C-alpha positions as CSV (number, residue, x, y, z in Angstrom):
1,M,-29.4,64.3,-54.3
2,A,-28.2,61.1,-52.9
3,S,-24.6,60.4,-51.8
4,Y,-22.4,58.0,-53.7
5,K,-19.4,55.9,-52.8
6,F,-16.6,55.5,-55.3
7,S,-13.4,53.6,-55.4
8,I,-10.8,54.4,-58.0
9,G,-7.4,52.8,-58.4
10,R,-4.5,52.3,-60.7
11,V,-3.5,48.8,-61.6
12,H,-0.7,47.7,-59.2
13,G,-0.7,51.2,-57.6
14,K,-2.5,53.7,-55.5
15,S,-6.2,53.7,-54.9
16,L,-8.7,56.1,-53.3
17,E,-12.3,55.8,-52.2
18,G,-14.8,58.1,-50.6
19,I,-18.4,59.0,-50.1
20,V,-19.6,62.3,-51.6
21,P,-22.9,64.0,-52.5
22,G,-24.0,63.4,-56.1
23,E,-23.6,67.1,-56.8
24,I,-19.8,66.9,-56.6
25,L,-19.3,63.3,-57.7
26,V,-18.1,64.1,-61.2
27,D,-15.5,66.6,-60.1
28,T,-14.4,64.4,-57.1
29,V,-13.8,61.4,-59.3
30,A,-11.8,63.5,-61.8
31,L,-9.6,64.8,-58.9
32,A,-9.2,61.3,-57.5
33,L,-8.2,60.0,-61.0
34,R,-5.5,62.7,-61.2
35,D,-4.2,61.7,-57.8
36,V,-3.9,58.0,-58.5
37,Y,-2.9,58.4,-62.1
38,P,-1.1,61.8,-62.5
39,D,-0.1,61.1,-66.1
40,V,-3.7,60.4,-67.3
41,L,-4.5,61.9,-70.7
42,E,-7.0,64.7,-70.8
43,R,-9.2,62.8,-73.2
44,R,-9.5,59.9,-70.7
45,E,-10.4,62.2,-67.9
46,K,-13.1,63.8,-70.1
47,W,-14.4,60.4,-71.0
48,L,-14.6,59.4,-67.3
49,R,-16.4,62.7,-66.4
50,G,-18.9,62.0,-69.2
51,A,-19.4,58.4,-68.1
52,V,-20.0,59.4,-64.5
53,A,-22.4,62.1,-65.5
54,Q,-24.4,59.6,-67.5
55,F,-24.2,57.1,-64.6
56,L,-26.0,59.8,-62.4
57,V,-28.7,60.2,-65.0
58,D,-29.2,56.4,-65.3
59,D,-29.0,55.8,-61.6
60,A,-31.9,58.3,-61.0
61,E,-34.1,55.9,-63.0
62,K,-32.7,52.5,-61.7
63,I,-29.9,51.8,-59.3
64,Q,-26.7,51.0,-61.2
65,Y,-23.4,49.3,-60.2
66,P,-21.0,50.1,-63.0
67,V,-17.3,49.3,-63.3
68,F,-15.4,51.8,-65.4
69,W,-12.1,50.8,-67.1
70,L,-9.4,53.1,-68.5
71,Q,-7.5,51.1,-71.1
72,E,-4.4,51.7,-73.1
73,D,-5.3,49.1,-75.6
74,D,-7.6,46.0,-75.7
75,N,-5.3,44.1,-73.3
76,T,-3.9,46.8,-71.0
77,I,-6.0,48.2,-68.2
78,L,-4.6,51.4,-66.6
79,A,-7.1,52.1,-63.9
80,S,-10.6,51.1,-62.8
81,M,-13.4,52.7,-60.9
82,T,-16.6,51.5,-59.2
83,V,-19.4,53.8,-58.0
84,W,-22.7,53.2,-56.3
85,R,-25.5,55.1,-54.5
86,V,-25.2,54.9,-50.7
87,V,-28.4,53.8,-49.2
88,E,-29.0,55.2,-45.7
89,P,-29.9,52.6,-43.1
90,V,-33.5,52.6,-42.0
91,M,-34.0,52.0,-38.3
92,S,-36.8,49.6,-37.5
93,I,-38.9,49.7,-34.4
94,A,-39.0,46.6,-32.3
95,A,-42.4,44.9,-32.0
96,G,-42.8,45.6,-28.2
97,A,-41.4,49.2,-28.2
98,Q,-42.6,51.5,-25.5
99,A,-44.9,54.3,-26.7
100,A,-43.2,57.7,-27.2
101,V,-45.9,59.5,-25.1
102,E,-47.0,57.8,-21.9
103,P,-50.6,58.2,-20.8
104,A,-51.2,60.4,-17.8
105,D,-51.3,58.7,-14.4
106,D,-54.9,58.9,-13.1
107,S,-53.7,59.2,-9.5
108,E,-51.9,62.5,-10.2
109,S,-55.0,63.8,-12.0
110,A,-57.2,63.0,-9.0
111,A,-54.9,64.6,-6.5
112,S,-55.0,68.0,-8.3
């Protein structure tokens, strides 16, 4: 499974971010939420766990870039989180790169 970067923070407070394998993303996000927002209600943590699990399912089909909000009411945001798949960089080979295996020198072959 791919790795994911997440950033979670409390409005006007602490924030955390990290990169973790997808297998532990849901649990890691829940722990990070508890760290930045210790008084979070259990139902909000459950909701976030479910939303992140659904994100993993959806992201497997098409790359997603969601923003999750934990709200007290329609006007008060308590915390927010973003998460996205980390794409490993692909190294390109320069056009004039030297061959990995050099041909044998004919002068050495003739001397043997």
